[in-house]
C-alpha positions in Angstrom: 88.7 131.8 110.2 88.9 128.1 110.0 85.5 127.9 108.4 87.3 129.2 105.3 90.7 127.0 105.5 90.7 124.2 103.1 92.5 121.0 104.3 95.9 120.8 103.3 99.8 121.0 103.8 100.4 121.6 107.1 96.4 122.0 108.4 96.0 120.9 111.6 92.0 119.2 110.8 89.6 117.7 113.3 86.3 115.5 112.0 84.7 112.3 112.6 84.7 109.3 110.7 83.7 106.0 109.6 85.3 103.0 108.1 83.6 100.5 105.9 84.6 97.8 103.6 83.1 98.1 100.4 80.3 95.5 101.2 78.8 97.6 104.1 80.9 96.3 107.2 82.0 99.0 110.0 85.6 98.4 110.8 86.2 101.4 112.5 84.4 104.9 113.4 85.1 107.9 115.7 81.3 107.7 116.5 80.8 110.8 118.1 84.8 111.8 119.3 86.8 113.6 117.0 90.4 112.7 115.4 93.3 114.9 114.9 95.7 115.3 112.6 98.3 117.6 110.6 98.2 116.9 106.9 101.3 115.3 105.8 102.4 114.1 109.5 102.0 110.8 108.1 99.0 109.2 110.5 96.6 108.6 107.7 96.2 106.3 104.6 97.7 107.9 101.5 94.0 107.4 99.3 92.1 108.8 102.8 94.4 112.0 103.1 94.8 112.8 99.1 90.5 112.8 99.6 90.7 115.3 102.0 92.5 117.9 100.1 90.2 121.3 99.5 87.2 120.2 102.2 86.3 122.7 104.7 84.9 123.1 108.6 81.0 121.7 107.7 81.8 119.6 104.7 80.3 115.5 105.0 81.1 113.4 102.2 82.4 109.7 101.1 85.0 108.5 99.7 85.8 105.0 98.1 89.7 104.0 98.9 90.7 101.6 96.3 92.9 98.8 98.0 96.4 100.3 96.9 95.6 103.6 98.2 94.4 102.0 101.6 96.3 99.2 103.3 97.6 97.8 100.1 97.8 94.6 98.0 97.7 91.4 99.5 101.7 90.0 98.7 102.0 86.5 98.7 104.9 87.0 100.4 103.8 87.6 103.3 101.8 84.1 103.9 104.2 81.6 105.1 103.8 77.8 106.3 105.0 76.7 109.6 105.5 73.5 111.3 102.8 73.2 114.1 105.4 72.4 116.7 106.4 76.2 116.5 103.0 76.6 118.1 101.8 76.0 121.8 100.2 73.3 122.1 97.9 74.6 124.5 97.0 77.4 121.5 93.9 75.9 119.3 94.6 76.1 115.8 92.0 77.7 113.5 91.4 79.2 110.8 91.0 83.3 112.1 93.1 83.0 114.7 95.3 86.2 115.2 98.5 84.8 116.7 101.1 87.3 117.4 105.1 86.6 117.1 108.1 88.3 117.4 109.6 90.4 114.7 113.8 89.6 114.8 114.4 92.9 112.5 112.2 95.6 114.3 112.4 93.4 117.6 108.4 93.8 118.1 105.5 92.2 117.8 104.0 90.8 114.4 100.3 89.8 114.0 99.3 86.7 111.5 96.0 85.6 111.0 96.1 81.8 110.4 94.1 81.0 107.3 94.8 77.2 107.0 95.5 74.2 109.5 97.1 71.1 107.9 98.1 67.5 109.6 101.4 69.0 110.0 101.3 72.4 109.3 99.9 75.8 109.7 99.7 78.6 106.7 99.3 82.1 108.4 99.3 85.2 106.7 101.3 88.1 107.7 99.3 91.3 105.5 97.6 93.7 106.8 94.0 92.2 107.8 92.3 94.7 105.6 95.3 94.5 102.8 93.1 94.1 99.1 89.8 95.5 100.4 88.7 99.0 98.9 87.2 101.0 101.6 84.8 103.9 102.2 85.4 106.6 104.2 82.2 108.5 105.7 84.0 112.1 107.1 82.7 115.0 108.8 85.2 117.6 108.7 84.8 119.7 112.0 87.4 122.2 112.1 90.9 122.7 109.6 93.4 125.5 111.1 96.9 126.6 109.6 99.4 125.7 111.4 102.5 125.1 109.2 103.6 126.1 105.6 105.6 123.0 105.7 104.2 119.1 105.2 106.0 117.3 108.4 106.7 113.6 106.0 109.0 111.8 107.5 
């Protein structure tokens, strides 16, 4: 009986959600599709996951998630000033432009947002674009089924 199973460790959950900034701008939504996850699998933001504990199929809720429990606070150490000569000449450097850099440690791409453009340098912010922002989640729980007695954190 999935209707009576509460969301908690090991629960497979299907839900719809809309993610908004505190100011009301929509950042992401599942629309009419459903998103699925197993509680504790690391797919969800910590604040969002903990807000879901105890909800059951049919529940509709709105949650406020503080920046610390969402995408974190802005880390000043993730803001760097780079030489303009480090960028392609064809690139129109302007505030808000997202640029990708090779991450030497993880050997993947690391996106950064240009914050300021100076005569010979560019300030680039490598924080997540939603860092430092409070979030609002509207959720509708579609189904909950206990699939494991273990928390699958990894």
